N, C-alpha and C positions, 0 to 999 in steps of 0.2 A: 501572515498565516502562522508563523512560528508560535505566536502567543496562544493560539487556539490549542496547541498541543503541549505547550509548556505546563499549563495548569493541571493537566491530567496525565502527566508522563508515567507515573507509577501504574495507574489504571491501564494505560495503553500496553505496558509491558505485560501485565497479568492477563488482560482480557482478549487480546487479538488472536485470531487463529493463525496457525503455522501453515506455510505454503507447502504443498506436496513436493517431495524430493524429485519426482519424475519431471516436473516442470523444468528444473535446472539441467537435467540430462538432455531434454529436448533442445534447450538453448545451446548447451555445450556442443551438441552434435552439429549445430548450424554455424559455428564459428571455426575458421580455418586454423586458428592458433589459440593458445590458452595462457597467455602471459599476464594480461592485465584486464581487470574489469572495474567498472564504476557503478556502484549502487547509490543512486541519488534520491534524496528524501528518505534516507535509510531508517529513520526512527530509532528503534532500539537494535537494529541490525538483523532482524529475523530473516530477511532475504539475503543479506550479505554473507552470513555464515554458510548458507546453502550454496551460494555462488562460489564461495571459497573452496568447496569440495572439488571444483572443476578448473579453477584458475590459480595461477601461482601467487598473484596478489590481487586483493580487492581494496579499492579506495571507497570508503563508505562515508557519504557526506549528508549533513542536514543543517538547516538554518536554525533549528531549535537546539540550543546548548543543553537544555534539560534532557532532551531525548538522548543526545550523545553521551551524557554522563551516566546513563543507564544502559548503555550498549552491552551486547553479549560478546565476551572475549573470544577471539579466534586468532591463532598465530599468523594467519595470512590476511587478516583484515586490519586495515589502518583506518581509524575513525577520525574524521575532521569536522569541526564546526565551521560552517561557511556562511557567515553573515551576508545579508543582502548588499552590503557595501562593497563586496568584492566584485571586480570587473571580470568579464569573460577571460581576459588574458591572465588574470590572477588565478582563476579556477583551473585553467589549462596547465599552468605552471605547477599547481598543487597536485593535480591528478596525474600528469605525465607530460605529454607533449602532443601536438597535433599529429593525427594519423597513428596513434599509439594504443588505442583501447580496442580490445577484442569484443567486449560485451558491455552494454549499458543497460541497467535495469532500473525500473521505477515501480515499486509495488504500492498500490493504494496512495499514489502521490502525484502523478503527472497532471491531474486535473487542477492542482493548486498552482502550477507553474505559469510563468509568462511563456506560452507555448512557442511563438515564433523565435524568441531569444533562446529558449532551451534547445529547440531543434537545430538552430544555427550552431550552437555550441556542440551539440552531439555530432553534427556533420563534420565539424573541424576535428573532433577527438577520435572518431571511429576510424579504424584501419580500412584502407581501400586497396584491394577488395577484402572481403571476409568479415568485417565488423558488423555486429548485429545490435539493434536496440529493441528492447521488449518492455512493454508497459502492461499492467493489469490492475484490476480492481475487483472487489466483491460488493454486492449491493442488496443482498437478501439472505434469509436463513430459513431453512425448512426443518421443523421439529416434528409436528404431527397435526392432524386435522382439528384437534381441540385447541392447541396452543396458538397455531398460526393465525387464525382470524383475530384473536385477541391482541396478539402482538402487532398485527397489521393496523388495528385501530389505534394502538399506542403510537405507531410510526407516523400516522397522519397528524398527530398532535405536534410532532417535531418539525413538520414541513416549513412553518414560517421562520424557523431559526437557522436553517442551513444557508451557508454562503451560496450565491448563485452559481459558482463554479462547480458545485457538487451535482448539477444537473447532468454532467457527463457521466457520473457514476450511476445516477438513477436510470439512465437509458442504456447502461451496460457498455459505455464507450462507443456506441453506434454512431454518434455525431462528433466524436473526438477527431480533430484534424490529426493526420498522421502521414506525413509526406515521405514515406520510405517504401522501398520495393519489397513485395511480398516474399516471405521465406517459408510459407506453409504453416504459420501459426497465427492466422488472422491477418486482416489488412484493414485499411481505412474504410469505415462503414460496414465492415464484416468481421467483427471480433469473433474468436472462437469461444464457445461456452464451456466452462469447466466447473468442477466441484471441489470444495475444500471440506473434507470430513473432519469432524472434531468431536471428541468425547469431553463433556463438560457438565459440571453441576450447575444448578440454578444460580448460585452465588458467583461462579465464574462467568456465566452468561451475563449476569447483571453488571459485572465489572466492565465487560466489553461495551455494553450499552451506555454506561456512565462515561466511557471514554469518547463517545461521539462528540464532535465539535458543537453540534446543535444543542445537546443537553447542557454543555458548558455555557454557550451563548445565552440560552434561555435563563439559566440560573443567574447570570450577570444582569439580566433584565428583570429579575425578581420573580421568575416563573420556575417552579419546581415541577418539571415534567415527570419526575419519578418520586412523587410523594408517596406517603405510606399506603394509601388506598390503591394506587396504581401498582406498586410493587407487590402488594398482597394479591391482587387479581392475577397478575402475571405468575406469581409463585404457585398459586392454587392451580392454574391451568397447566403449569409445568409438572406438578405432582409433588411439590414440597421442596424446601430449600436445599436439602441434602441429596436429592435424587440426581444421579448422574445419567445423562442421556447422550445418545449419539445424534448429532445434528449435522446438517450439510449447508455450507455457505455457497451461494451461487456466485460464480466468478467469471471474468471475461478477460481475454488477453489479445493483444495485437503485437506483432513483432515484424521487424523489417531490417533492411540494409540500405546503405546510401545508394541512390540512383547513379 
Protein backbone atom coordinates (compact mmCIF):
# COMPACT_ATOMS: atom_id res chain seq x y z
CA UNK A 1 0.00 0.00 0.00
CA UNK A 2 2.85 2.41 0.74
CA UNK A 3 3.78 2.63 -2.93
CA UNK A 4 0.36 3.99 -3.82
CA UNK A 5 1.00 7.10 -1.77
CA UNK A 6 4.75 7.46 -2.24
CA UNK A 7 4.22 8.59 -5.82
CA UNK A 8 1.80 11.41 -5.04
CA UNK A 9 3.02 12.46 -1.59
CA UNK A 10 3.32 16.15 -2.51
CA UNK A 11 -0.20 16.20 -3.95
CA UNK A 12 -1.48 14.47 -0.82
CA UNK A 13 -0.04 17.21 1.39
CA UNK A 14 -1.56 19.98 -0.73
CA UNK A 15 -4.92 18.52 -1.61
CA UNK A 16 -6.42 16.64 1.31
CA UNK A 17 -8.96 18.33 3.60
CA UNK A 18 -8.15 19.10 7.23
CA UNK A 19 -10.17 17.40 9.95
CA UNK A 20 -12.37 19.63 12.16
CA UNK A 21 -10.86 20.50 15.54
CA UNK A 22 -13.98 19.45 17.43
CA UNK A 23 -13.45 15.81 16.45
CA UNK A 24 -10.31 15.71 18.57
CA UNK A 25 -12.04 17.38 21.50
CA UNK A 26 -14.74 14.68 21.38
CA UNK A 27 -12.07 11.96 21.48
CA UNK A 28 -10.09 13.68 24.22
CA UNK A 29 -13.22 13.87 26.36
CA UNK A 30 -13.58 10.10 26.14
CA UNK A 31 -10.10 9.13 27.33
CA UNK A 32 -9.36 9.04 31.04
CA UNK A 33 -5.81 10.36 30.66
CA UNK A 34 -3.88 12.30 28.05
CA UNK A 35 -0.28 11.13 28.16
CA UNK A 36 0.27 9.19 24.93
CA UNK A 37 -1.51 8.86 21.58
CA UNK A 38 -0.68 6.89 18.45
CA UNK A 39 -1.71 8.17 15.02
CA UNK A 40 -1.25 5.25 12.65
CA UNK A 41 -1.15 5.70 8.89
CA UNK A 42 -0.40 9.33 9.65
CA UNK A 43 0.49 10.40 6.11
CA UNK A 44 1.72 13.97 6.45
CA UNK A 45 0.49 14.23 10.05
CA UNK A 46 -2.67 16.24 9.50
CA UNK A 47 -4.49 14.31 12.23
CA UNK A 48 -1.45 13.91 14.49
CA UNK A 49 -0.96 17.64 14.98
CA UNK A 50 -4.58 18.02 16.09
CA UNK A 51 -4.32 15.05 18.44
CA UNK A 52 -1.23 16.73 19.92
CA UNK A 53 -3.35 19.65 21.11
CA UNK A 54 -4.87 17.25 23.68
CA UNK A 55 -2.10 14.73 24.48
CA UNK A 56 1.40 15.13 25.90
CA UNK A 57 3.03 13.05 23.18
CA UNK A 58 1.87 11.65 19.86
CA UNK A 59 3.69 8.89 18.03
CA UNK A 60 2.77 9.23 14.36
CA UNK A 61 3.67 6.31 12.10
CA UNK A 62 3.40 5.42 8.44
CA UNK A 63 4.81 2.71 6.19
CA UNK A 64 5.39 5.36 3.50
CA UNK A 65 8.74 7.05 4.03
CA UNK A 66 7.84 9.68 1.42
CA UNK A 67 4.84 10.74 3.46
CA UNK A 68 6.85 10.92 6.68
CA UNK A 69 9.49 13.15 5.08
CA UNK A 70 6.73 15.67 4.27
CA UNK A 71 5.17 15.63 7.74
CA UNK A 72 4.00 18.74 9.56
CA UNK A 73 6.24 19.68 12.50
CA UNK A 74 4.75 19.83 15.99
CA UNK A 75 6.80 19.78 19.20
CA UNK A 76 4.73 16.97 20.73
CA UNK A 77 4.60 14.77 17.62
CA UNK A 78 7.29 12.17 16.92
CA UNK A 79 7.15 10.78 13.38
CA UNK A 80 8.38 7.27 12.67
CA UNK A 81 8.71 5.35 9.44
CA UNK A 82 7.44 1.83 10.18
CA UNK A 83 8.17 -0.57 7.32
CA UNK A 84 6.10 -3.72 7.00
CA UNK A 85 9.10 -5.78 8.10
CA UNK A 86 8.59 -4.66 11.71
CA UNK A 87 6.92 -7.16 14.02
CA UNK A 88 4.14 -6.22 16.42
CA UNK A 89 6.60 -6.47 19.29
CA UNK A 90 8.88 -4.04 17.43
CA UNK A 91 6.02 -1.60 16.96
CA UNK A 92 4.98 -1.79 20.59
CA UNK A 93 8.54 -1.02 21.66
CA UNK A 94 8.65 2.00 19.32
CA UNK A 95 5.30 3.39 20.42
CA UNK A 96 5.51 2.80 24.16
CA UNK A 97 4.57 -0.43 25.85
CA UNK A 98 1.54 -2.61 26.32
CA UNK A 99 -1.32 -0.89 28.15
CA UNK A 100 0.26 2.55 27.63
CA UNK A 101 -1.69 4.37 24.90
CA UNK A 102 -4.63 6.63 25.70
CA UNK A 103 -5.84 7.18 22.14
CA UNK A 104 -5.26 5.48 18.79
CA UNK A 105 -6.39 7.30 15.64
CA UNK A 106 -6.44 6.24 11.98
CA UNK A 107 -7.76 8.86 9.57
CA UNK A 108 -8.49 7.71 6.00
CA UNK A 109 -6.22 4.73 6.64
CA UNK A 110 -7.60 1.73 8.52
CA UNK A 111 -9.19 0.15 5.44
CA UNK A 112 -5.67 -0.47 4.11
CA UNK A 113 -4.57 -2.41 7.19
CA UNK A 114 -4.48 -6.10 8.00
CA UNK A 115 -7.46 -5.58 10.30
CA UNK A 116 -7.18 -8.62 12.62
CA UNK A 117 -3.49 -7.90 13.17
CA UNK A 118 -4.02 -4.18 13.68
CA UNK A 119 -6.86 -4.69 16.12
CA UNK A 120 -4.79 -7.21 18.07
CA UNK A 121 -1.97 -4.68 18.25
CA UNK A 122 -4.36 -1.90 19.30
CA UNK A 123 -5.80 -4.08 22.05
CA UNK A 124 -2.32 -4.72 23.44
CA UNK A 125 -1.36 -1.04 23.35
CA UNK A 126 -4.52 0.62 24.67
CA UNK A 127 -4.81 1.46 28.35
CA UNK A 128 -7.32 -0.63 30.23
CA UNK A 129 -9.58 0.95 31.23
CA UNK A 130 -9.89 4.28 29.47
CA UNK A 131 -8.04 3.82 26.16
CA UNK A 132 -9.96 4.69 22.98
CA UNK A 133 -9.45 3.83 19.31
CA UNK A 134 -11.06 5.95 16.58
CA UNK A 135 -11.11 5.49 12.81
CA UNK A 136 -12.67 7.67 10.17
CA UNK A 137 -12.88 8.23 6.43
CA UNK A 138 -14.44 10.55 3.87
CA UNK A 139 -15.88 9.32 0.60
CA UNK A 140 -17.68 12.08 -1.24
CA UNK A 141 -17.83 15.82 -1.76
CA UNK A 142 -20.74 18.20 -2.17
CA UNK A 143 -20.14 21.35 -4.23
CA UNK A 144 -23.38 22.36 -5.97
CA UNK A 145 -26.11 20.87 -8.23
CA UNK A 146 -24.16 21.79 -11.38
CA UNK A 147 -20.78 20.38 -10.45
CA UNK A 148 -21.82 17.31 -8.45
CA UNK A 149 -23.40 15.22 -11.28
CA UNK A 150 -20.42 15.85 -13.57
CA UNK A 151 -17.96 14.92 -10.86
CA UNK A 152 -19.97 11.79 -10.04
CA UNK A 153 -19.69 10.72 -13.70
CA UNK A 154 -15.93 11.21 -13.50
CA UNK A 155 -15.82 9.17 -10.28
CA UNK A 156 -17.44 6.24 -12.09
CA UNK A 157 -14.47 6.13 -14.47
CA UNK A 158 -12.13 5.57 -11.51
CA UNK A 159 -13.97 2.53 -10.13
CA UNK A 160 -11.98 -0.18 -11.98
CA UNK A 161 -8.71 1.18 -10.56
CA UNK A 162 -9.44 1.22 -6.83
CA UNK A 163 -7.96 -1.44 -4.58
CA UNK A 164 -10.74 -3.77 -3.33
CA UNK A 165 -10.06 -2.64 0.25
CA UNK A 166 -11.48 0.78 -0.60
CA UNK A 167 -15.00 -0.70 -0.64
CA UNK A 168 -15.02 0.00 3.10
CA UNK A 169 -14.70 3.70 2.27
CA UNK A 170 -17.34 3.59 -0.46
CA UNK A 171 -19.88 2.22 2.02
CA UNK A 172 -18.93 4.74 4.71
CA UNK A 173 -17.34 2.11 7.00
CA UNK A 174 -20.75 0.47 7.50
CA UNK A 175 -19.25 -2.98 6.82
CA UNK A 176 -15.89 -2.34 8.48
CA UNK A 177 -15.19 -4.87 11.26
CA UNK A 178 -14.64 -2.97 14.52
CA UNK A 179 -14.55 -5.21 17.63
CA UNK A 180 -14.56 -2.49 20.27
CA UNK A 181 -17.09 -1.25 22.81
CA UNK A 182 -19.20 1.78 21.84
CA UNK A 183 -18.15 5.13 23.36
CA UNK A 184 -20.84 7.22 21.70
CA UNK A 185 -19.06 8.09 18.46
CA UNK A 186 -20.31 5.37 16.17
CA UNK A 187 -19.95 1.61 16.46
CA UNK A 188 -19.51 -1.44 14.23
CA UNK A 189 -22.12 -1.25 11.47
CA UNK A 190 -23.29 2.18 12.66
CA UNK A 191 -20.69 4.87 11.99
CA UNK A 192 -21.64 8.44 12.77
CA UNK A 193 -22.01 10.74 9.77
CA UNK A 194 -19.93 13.91 9.82
CA UNK A 195 -18.93 16.75 7.53
CA UNK A 196 -15.57 18.30 6.69
CA UNK A 197 -15.98 21.85 5.35
CA UNK A 198 -13.21 23.21 3.16
CA UNK A 199 -12.66 26.38 1.16
CA UNK A 200 -10.71 25.54 -1.97
CA UNK A 201 -9.98 26.70 -5.50
CA UNK A 202 -10.50 24.40 -8.46
CA UNK A 203 -6.74 23.89 -8.69
CA UNK A 204 -6.62 22.84 -5.05
CA UNK A 205 -9.56 20.49 -5.56
CA UNK A 206 -7.88 19.01 -8.62
CA UNK A 207 -4.72 18.31 -6.62
CA UNK A 208 -6.84 16.34 -4.15
CA UNK A 209 -8.31 14.24 -6.97
CA UNK A 210 -4.87 13.66 -8.46
CA UNK A 211 -3.76 12.26 -5.08
CA UNK A 212 -6.31 9.44 -5.33
CA UNK A 213 -4.66 6.03 -5.48
CA UNK A 214 -7.00 5.03 -8.33
CA UNK A 215 -5.79 7.93 -10.49
CA UNK A 216 -2.17 6.87 -9.93
CA UNK A 217 -2.95 3.21 -10.60
CA UNK A 218 -4.77 4.08 -13.84
CA UNK A 219 -1.85 6.20 -15.03
CA UNK A 220 0.53 3.29 -14.38
CA UNK A 221 -1.70 1.21 -16.65
CA UNK A 222 -1.53 3.85 -19.39
CA UNK A 223 -4.92 5.45 -18.70
CA UNK A 224 -5.12 9.17 -17.99
CA UNK A 225 -8.40 9.63 -16.14
CA UNK A 226 -7.75 13.35 -15.88
CA UNK A 227 -6.92 14.18 -19.46
CA UNK A 228 -7.31 17.70 -20.80
CA UNK A 229 -10.94 17.28 -21.84
CA UNK A 230 -12.01 15.88 -18.45
CA UNK A 231 -10.21 18.63 -16.53
CA UNK A 232 -11.79 21.28 -18.76
CA UNK A 233 -15.28 19.89 -18.22
CA UNK A 234 -14.79 19.80 -14.46
CA UNK A 235 -13.28 23.29 -14.42
CA UNK A 236 -16.16 24.78 -16.39
CA UNK A 237 -18.69 23.15 -14.08
CA UNK A 238 -16.74 24.51 -11.11
CA UNK A 239 -16.85 28.03 -12.53
CA UNK A 240 -13.22 28.58 -13.50
CA UNK A 241 -9.77 27.54 -12.35
CA UNK A 242 -9.32 30.44 -9.92
CA UNK A 243 -12.77 30.40 -8.34
CA UNK A 244 -12.65 29.60 -4.62
CA UNK A 245 -15.64 27.65 -3.36
CA UNK A 246 -16.90 26.26 -0.08
CA UNK A 247 -17.29 22.49 -0.33
CA UNK A 248 -18.27 19.75 2.11
CA UNK A 249 -16.67 16.32 2.32
CA UNK A 250 -18.92 13.57 3.68
CA UNK A 251 -17.19 11.74 6.52
CA UNK A 252 -17.80 8.75 8.78
CA UNK A 253 -16.35 7.83 12.18
CA UNK A 254 -16.32 4.83 14.51
CA UNK A 255 -14.73 4.91 17.96
CA UNK A 256 -14.52 2.41 20.78
CA UNK A 257 -12.65 0.98 23.72
CA UNK A 258 -11.34 -2.47 24.59
CA UNK A 259 -14.06 -4.81 25.81
